[in-house]
Every structure is written in structure tokens, then in C-alpha cells.
C-alpha positions as CSV (number, residue, x, y, z in Angstrom):
1,M,0.0,0.0,0.0
2,G,1.4,3.4,-1.0
3,Q,1.9,6.3,1.4
4,A,-1.0,8.3,-0.1
5,S,-3.3,5.2,0.4
6,R,-2.3,5.0,4.1
7,W,-2.9,8.7,4.5
8,N,-6.4,8.4,2.9
9,T,-7.3,5.9,5.5
10,G,-5.7,7.9,8.3
11,K,-5.9,11.5,9.5
12,Y,-5.9,13.2,6.1
13,S,-9.1,13.9,4.3
14,Q,-9.7,14.1,0.5
15,T,-9.9,17.9,1.0
16,Y,-6.4,17.9,2.3
17,F,-5.1,16.1,-0.8
18,H,-7.0,18.4,-3.1
19,D,-5.6,21.5,-1.3
20,R,-2.2,20.0,-1.2
21,K,-2.2,19.6,-5.0
22,L,-3.4,23.2,-5.4
23,V,-0.6,24.5,-3.1
24,L,2.1,22.5,-4.9
25,Q,0.9,23.8,-8.2
26,R,0.6,27.4,-7.0
27,D,4.2,27.2,-5.6
28,K,5.4,25.6,-8.8
29,Y,6.6,22.5,-6.9
30,T,9.3,24.6,-5.3
31,C,10.2,24.9,-1.6
32,T,9.3,28.4,-0.5
33,V,12.2,28.4,2.0
34,C,15.3,27.1,0.2
35,G,14.1,27.0,-3.5
36,Y,14.5,23.2,-4.0
37,K,12.4,22.3,-7.1
38,S,10.8,18.9,-7.3
39,Q,11.0,17.1,-10.7
40,R,7.8,15.3,-9.9
41,H,5.0,17.4,-11.3
42,K,2.6,14.4,-12.0
43,G,1.4,11.7,-9.7
44,E,2.5,11.5,-6.1
45,V,5.1,14.0,-4.9
46,H,7.1,12.6,-2.0
47,D,9.9,15.2,-1.8
48,L,7.7,18.1,-0.8
49,E,5.4,18.8,2.1
50,I,2.7,21.4,2.8
51,H,3.3,23.6,5.9
52,H,1.2,26.1,7.8
53,N,2.5,29.7,7.8
54,N,0.6,30.2,11.0
55,P,0.6,26.9,13.0
56,K,-2.5,28.1,14.9
57,G,-4.2,29.0,11.7
58,D,-6.6,27.1,9.5
59,Y,-6.1,25.0,6.4
60,S,-6.9,27.8,4.0
61,L,-4.7,28.0,0.9
62,D,-3.4,31.4,2.1
63,N,-2.0,29.7,5.2
64,L,-0.3,26.8,3.4
65,V,3.1,26.8,1.7
66,T,5.2,24.2,-0.1
67,V,8.4,23.2,1.6
68,C,11.0,20.4,1.1
69,L,11.4,17.6,3.6
70,S,14.4,19.1,5.4
71,C,12.9,22.6,5.6
72,H,9.7,21.1,6.9
73,Q,11.5,19.3,9.6
74,H,13.5,22.4,10.6
75,L,10.3,24.6,10.6
76,T,8.4,22.0,12.7
77,E,11.3,21.9,15.2
78,Q,11.4,25.7,15.5
79,Q,7.6,25.8,16.2
80,A,8.1,23.2,19.0
81,D,10.5,25.5,20.8
């Protein structure tokens, strides 16, 4: 079973996946922090994540940005401090 299939049966909704795709497209599959550009523009993208600008904010598209895996980990660690 692929990662997306596990997510679909877990905590992520279909709306999340729809919005994730919109955010990835809006940000041109590029990390908004370091500029890393994914080569995977079709199908499942595993080298990019969606991150909240404001962690206490909602899931609106204005509050979501594309980040690479290492930047996502760094941002998440900063928010935990």
C-alpha cells in the first residue's frame, strides 16, 4: 500500500489532498524556503510537504506553503521550541 493510500485511511481527508495539490501547483513544486524544485509534477510528490505559515491558523490555501522535507523538519522543530 502506498503512502497516499495510508494517508487516505488515516488522519488526512480528501480535501487535504485536493488543497495539497493546489498549493504544490501554486508554488510551482518549489520549496518556498530554500528554493528546492521537485522534478515530480505528475502523480504523487514525496519530496515536498505542505506547511502552515501560522501553525494556529486554519487549512486555507493562504495559510499553506510548499516546503521540502528538510525545511519542513526544521520549521516544525522551530515551532516546537
